[in-house]
C-alpha positions in Angstrom: 7.4 23.8 6.1 5.6 20.9 4.3 5.0 21.4 0.6 1.5 20.0 0.7 -0.7 20.2 3.8 -4.1 18.6 4.3 -5.6 19.8 7.6 -8.9 18.4 8.9 -10.1 17.5 5.4 -13.6 16.1 5.1 -15.8 15.1 2.2 -19.6 15.0 2.7 -21.8 14.5 -0.3 -25.2 16.2 -0.6 -27.0 12.9 0.3 -25.2 13.0 3.6 -22.6 10.3 2.9 -19.4 11.1 4.7 -16.6 9.8 2.4 -13.5 11.2 4.1 -13.2 12.0 7.8 -10.7 14.5 9.4 -7.9 13.7 7.0 -4.6 15.2 8.2 -1.3 14.8 6.4 1.9 16.8 5.6 3.8 15.9 2.4 7.3 17.1 1.8 8.5 18.3 -1.6 9.7 15.4 -3.8 8.1 12.7 -1.7 6.4 9.6 -3.2 3.2 9.1 -1.1 0.9 6.2 -1.6 -2.8 6.1 -0.5 -3.8 2.5 0.0 -6.9 0.7 1.2 -9.8 -1.4 0.1 -12.4 -0.2 -2.4 -14.6 2.6 -1.0 -12.1 3.7 1.7 -11.9 7.3 0.4 -8.4 7.3 -1.1 -9.5 8.3 -4.6 -11.9 10.9 -3.2 -9.0 12.4 -1.3 -6.9 12.5 -4.4 -9.6 14.2 -6.4 -9.9 16.9 -3.7 -6.2 17.5 -4.0 -6.6 17.7 -7.8 -9.5 20.2 -7.5 -11.9 17.8 -9.1 -13.9 17.4 -5.9 -14.8 20.3 -3.5 -13.5 20.1 0.0 -16.5 20.0 2.4 -14.4 21.1 5.5 -10.8 21.7 6.2 -7.8 23.3 4.5 -5.6 22.2 1.6 -2.3 24.2 1.3 0.2 24.1 -1.5 3.6 25.5 -0.4 1.8 27.4 2.4 -0.9 28.9 0.3 -4.5 27.9 0.8 -5.7 26.1 -2.4 -9.3 25.1 -1.6 -10.8 27.5 -4.1 -8.1 27.1 -6.8 -9.1 25.4 -10.0 -7.3 22.3 -11.2 -5.2 24.2 -13.7 -4.0 26.7 -11.1 -2.8 24.0 -8.7 0.1 22.9 -10.9 -0.9 19.3 -10.9 -0.9 16.6 -13.6 -3.1 13.5 -13.2 -2.9 10.0 -14.5 -6.2 8.0 -14.3 -7.0 4.4 -14.2 -8.3 4.6 -17.8 -5.6 5.7 -20.2 -7.8 8.6 -21.5 -5.8 8.9 -24.8 -7.2 10.5 -27.9 -7.8 7.4 -30.1 -7.5 9.3 -33.4 -4.1 10.9 -32.5 -0.7 9.3 -32.7 1.5 8.9 -29.7 3.4 12.0 -30.8 0.2 14.1 -30.9 -1.1 12.7 -27.7 2.1 13.8 -25.9 2.1 17.2 -27.7 -1.5 18.1 -27.4 -1.4 19.8 -23.9 1.6 21.9 -24.9 -0.1 22.9 -28.2 -3.1 24.2 -26.2 -0.7 26.3 -24.1 0.7 27.9 -27.2 4.2 26.4 -26.9 6.5 26.8 -29.9 6.7 23.9 -32.3 10.4 23.4 -31.8 10.1 23.3 -28.1 7.2 20.9 -28.3 9.2 18.6 -30.6 12.1 18.6 -28.2 10.0 17.9 -25.2 8.0 15.1 -26.9 11.1 13.3 -28.1 12.9 13.6 -24.7 9.8 12.4 -22.9 9.4 9.5 -25.3 13.1 8.6 -24.8 12.6 8.5 -21.0 9.5 6.2 -21.4 10.9 4.0 -24.2 8.4 5.2 -26.7 10.7 6.7 -29.3 9.9 3.9 -31.8 6.1 4.3 -31.4 5.6 8.0 -31.9 3.7 7.5 -35.2 1.4 4.8 -33.9 -2.2 5.1 -32.8 -3.2 4.0 -29.3 -5.0 0.9 -30.6 -1.7 -0.3 -32.1 0.0 -0.3 -28.6 0.0 -2.8 -25.8 -1.6 -1.9 -22.5 1.7 -1.1 -20.9 2.7 1.1 -23.8 -0.6 3.0 -23.6 -0.1 3.5 -19.9 3.4 4.9 -20.6 1.8 7.4 -23.0 -0.6 8.4 -20.3 2.2 8.9 -17.9 4.2 10.8 -20.6 1.3 13.3 -21.0 1.6 14.1 -17.3 5.4 14.4 -17.0 5.8 16.4 -20.3 4.2 19.4 -18.6 7.0 19.6 -16.0 4.6 20.2 -13.1 5.6 19.9 -9.5 2.8 17.5 -8.4 1.8 14.2 -10.0 -1.4 12.5 -9.0 -1.9 8.9 -10.0 -5.2 7.1 -9.5 -4.7 3.3 -9.8 -2.8 3.7 -13.1 -1.7 0.0 -13.3 -5.0 -1.7 -12.5 -5.8 -2.5 -16.1 -2.4 -4.2 -16.8 -1.5 -7.8 -16.4 0.8 -9.0 -13.6 4.0 -8.9 -15.6 3.2 -5.4 -17.0 2.4 -4.1 -13.5 5.8 -5.2 -12.3 7.6 -3.4 -15.2 5.5 -0.2 -14.9 6.1 0.0 -11.1 9.8 0.2 -11.6 9.4 2.7 -14.5 7.1 5.0 -12.6 9.5 4.9 -9.6 12.4 5.8 -11.9 10.4 8.6 -13.6 9.7 10.0 -10.1 13.4 10.0 -9.3 14.3 11.7 -12.6 11.6 14.4 -12.3 11.8 15.0 -8.6 8.1 15.9 -8.6 5.9 15.3 -5.5 3.9 12.2 -6.3 0.7 11.0 -4.7 -0.3 7.5 -5.9 -3.6 5.7 -5.2 -3.8 1.9 -5.2 -5.6 -1.0 -3.5 -2.5 -3.2 -4.1 -0.3 -3.3 -1.0 2.6 -4.7 -3.1 2.6 -1.5 -5.2 2.5 0.5 -2.0 5.3 -1.3 -0.3 7.6 -1.3 -3.4 7.1 2.3 -4.5 6.3 4.6 -1.6 8.5 6.8 0.6 5.5 6.8 3.0 2.2 5.0 2.9 -1.2 6.2 4.1 -3.5 3.3 5.0 -7.2 4.2 4.9 -10.3 2.4 6.0 -13.9 3.7 5.8 -12.7 7.3 5.2 -10.3 7.4 8.1 -6.5 7.3 8.2 -5.4 4.2 10.0 -1.6 4.8 9.9 1.0 6.8 8.1 4.5 5.5 7.9 7.3 4.1 5.8 6.8 0.6 4.4 9.2 -0.7 7.1 7.2 0.9 9.9 3.8 -0.4 8.6 5.2 -3.9 8.1 7.0 -4.3 11.4 5.0 -1.8 13.6 1.3 -1.9 12.6 -0.9 0.1 15.0 -3.9 -2.2 14.6 -5.2 -5.4 13.1 -6.4 -3.7 10.0 -3.0 -2.4 9.0 -1.3 -5.7 10.1 -3.7 -7.7 8.0 -3.6 -5.4 5.0 0.2 -5.0 4.7 2.0 -8.2 3.8 1.4 -11.1 1.5 0.1 -13.5 2.6 -1.6 -11.5 5.4 -0.7 -11.7 9.1 -2.3 -14.7 10.9 -4.7 -13.9 13.7 -5.8 -16.3 16.5 -8.2 -15.3 19.3 -7.6 -16.3 22.8 -7.7 -15.2 26.5 -4.7 -14.5 28.8 -4.8 -17.1 31.6 -2.0 -17.2 34.2 0.3 -15.4 31.9 -0.3 -17.8 29.0 -2.3 -18.0 25.8 -4.0 -21.4 25.4 -4.3 -22.4 21.7 -5.8 -25.8 21.5 -2.8 -28.1 21.2 -0.4 -25.3 21.9 0.3 -22.8 24.7 2.1 -19.5 24.4 4.0 -18.5 27.5 3.8 -14.7 27.3 6.4 -14.2 30.0 8.9 -14.9 27.4 7.9 -12.0 25.1 5.9 -9.6 27.3 7.3 -7.5 30.2 6.0 -8.5 33.6 4.0 -5.3 34.4 2.4 -5.3 31.0 1.5 -9.0 31.3 -0.1 -8.4 34.7 -2.4 -5.8 33.1 -3.4 -8.4 30.4 -4.5 -11.1 32.8 -8.0 -12.3 31.9 -8.3 -10.1 28.8 -9.4 -11.4 25.4 -6.6 -10.8 22.9 -5.7 -11.7 19.4 -2.3 -13.3 18.7 -0.7 -12.2 15.4 2.2 -13.6 13.5 3.4 -13.3 9.9 3.4 -16.4 7.7 7.1 -15.9 6.9 8.1 -15.6 10.5 7.9 -19.3 11.3 10.9 -21.6 11.4 10.5 -25.3 10.5 10.9 -27.9 13.2 14.4 -29.1 14.0 15.8 -31.7 16.4 16.4 -29.1 19.1 14.1 -26.2 19.9 15.8 -23.0 18.7 16.4 -20.4 21.4 13.8 -17.7 21.8 11.1 -19.6 19.9 7.8 -21.2 20.7 7.3 -24.8 19.6 3.9 -25.2 17.9 2.1 -28.1 16.3 -0.9 -28.3 14.0 -2.5 -30.3 11.2 -2.0 -29.5 7.5 -5.2 -28.4 5.7 -3.9 -27.4 2.3 -0.5 -26.9 0.6 0.2 -24.4 -2.2 3.6 -24.7 -4.1 4.3 -21.2 -5.5 7.9 -21.8 -6.8 9.8 -19.5 -4.5 8.0 -20.6 -1.4 5.3 -23.0 -0.2 2.2 -21.8 1.6 1.0 -24.4 4.2 -2.5 -23.8 5.6 -2.8 -25.2 9.1 -5.6 -25.5 11.7 -4.7 -23.7 14.9 -7.4 -23.2 17.5 -10.3 -23.7 15.1 -8.9 -21.2 12.6 -6.8 -21.4 9.5 -3.3 -19.9 9.5 -0.9 -19.7 6.7 2.8 -20.6 7.1 5.2 -19.5 4.4 8.0 -22.0 4.2 10.8 -23.4 2.0 9.5 -24.6 -1.4 11.2 -27.9 -0.9 8.9 -28.6 2.1 5.8 -30.4 0.8 3.7 -32.0 3.6 0.5 -33.8 2.8 -3.0 -32.7 3.8 -4.0 -34.2 7.1 -0.4 -34.6 8.3 0.9 -33.2 11.6 3.2 -30.2 11.2 5.7 -28.8 13.7 7.1 -25.3 13.5 8.7 -22.7 15.7 7.6 -19.1 16.2 10.3 -16.6 17.4 9.4 -14.5 20.4 10.2 -11.3 18.6 7.7 -12.2 15.8 4.7 -12.3 18.2 2.1 -9.5 18.1 -0.8 -9.0 20.4 -4.0 -7.0 19.7 -6.9 -6.1 22.0 -9.9 -8.0 20.8 -12.3 -5.2 21.4 -10.4 -2.2 20.0 -8.2 -4.2 17.6 -5.3 -1.9 18.6 -1.8 -3.4 18.9 -0.7 -4.0 22.5 2.8 -2.9 23.4 4.8 -5.9 24.7 7.9 -4.2 25.9 8.5 -1.0 27.9 11.4 -0.1 25.7 
């Protein structure tokens, strides 16, 4: 039996706005689940319903098999970390960590032991006598996380906890939160709009759009087997390239290029696509640079360079393919000039096709 079950969950506000539609998910004990999506997609609303901070309009929420819709936040055994640090500014780090235990009437000796062990886990032992204003953003976020884990609850809920940190601090805190999760073994639900956080931290990712679940899966599944264009474009950095075209005689005409679909699509599937408007998708890092001989199982493609971005570990080359910009992620030593022709190869196995109308991914092979 799943530890947390969300069955047909809906959130409808009094003004009629339907924020979450028919949300269904089973979460195993100890899993690290990430809700990801653009702003306003319903991910934070869903988290708040799990926490008991928002009423569930319709559906059932179960904790270890017991219906929890009517339970108060305190009775659900959850601890929440918010986007804002929500620290008491007049209290030291020690007192911020200890405050929740003091309210529960825990003995002073036990509080001291828990505070110091938690501070040790988070690297805060040298800062226990400091006030929040004397800490860096990353240190304050660690205190906020510490207030959650010190309670030894079974469920951690985190709502965009790293969004106020700079890029370097976010990388550090990602690894620290992942390690804390492993040490505590608590079931963790983490909300973010950052797909990099989702990919690097999650056991499974829930991708949301406009209040609906688009796909649930491991980072690998979402990256290599997206169910639609939204997931394919949201997961991955830079995002997947999309080029619209129509299947004609088993081929996709793309301005100066032609994709022979017989090489990557099974015959019976290809016959069903004849005449249909589709969208070709491929990831920027999938391309191979032009060589003297065309590599096996690759399409040879040409285009014109629009822009070049040298990023250190790679170069992003923006090219014009069929009246639309595509991004190619190539070796950093490759530095073409704007306006130059650019040759590259696209492996057959890296090709994705989507239906233009439904935006759903089209299966290319029968197996």
